[in-house]
C-alpha positions, 0 to 999 in steps of 0.5 A: 400497036397490038403487036407491041401490047402483045409483046409486053404481055408475053414478055413477062414485064406486065405480070409482076406489076399486075400481081403486085397490084392485085396483092395490094388490093386484096391486102387492103380489103382484108379485115385483119389489118383493120383496128377492131374492138378489143376482144375479151373472153366471156368471163372477163367481159362479164366481170368488167361489164359489172364493174364498169357498167357496160354491156357485152356484145358477142360477135359470132363469125367464121373466116369463110363468112363474107358478111362477117368480114364485111362488118369487121372491115366496114363497121367494127374498124370505124373510129366513130363506132369505136368512140361510142362502142368503147364507152359503153360496150365490151366485145367477145369474139367467137369463131363458130368453127372453134367454139369449145364452150358451145357459145353459138349453141347456147346463144342460138347463133344460127346465121352468120354473123350474129351479134348478141348483146347482154347485160352485165349479169348475163341477161340477153338484151338483143340479137342482131343476125346478119351484116349491118351498115355503120349507121344501122349499127350505131342506131342499135347501139344507141337503142341498147344503151337507152334500153339498159339505162346507161344513156343518162351517165356522164360522158354519154 
């Protein structure tokens, strides 16, 4: 029995299947395949936020940041989060490794990920440093909607 298993492993038939399974698993864990928010530039987000009475969330992240990938995969791609977020928020994505406008410094994003929530006129409403789970994120959104006075509108 052990000889048969050893022969299969050394024959090369085992490795292609194992490699394929590993690649499929890694692909399913990658945040790039998930439907995230519709990210906009900061100027466009502020313009639309004023016209549509929405808040702006800036997501500071980096490719190498495991927690950034986790929040993208487990929270930002969740349909229930989108249902609430898309109604009251606009998203801006800032890769801190490619931040020509210096937004990370301007908004004091020192830890990754960092979420900064702003009113349409640019006033900071809140910071959320570090990764959070879906339930916590939804509670934060609800709090911010109420704090900004957007909760009493129709459709909320």
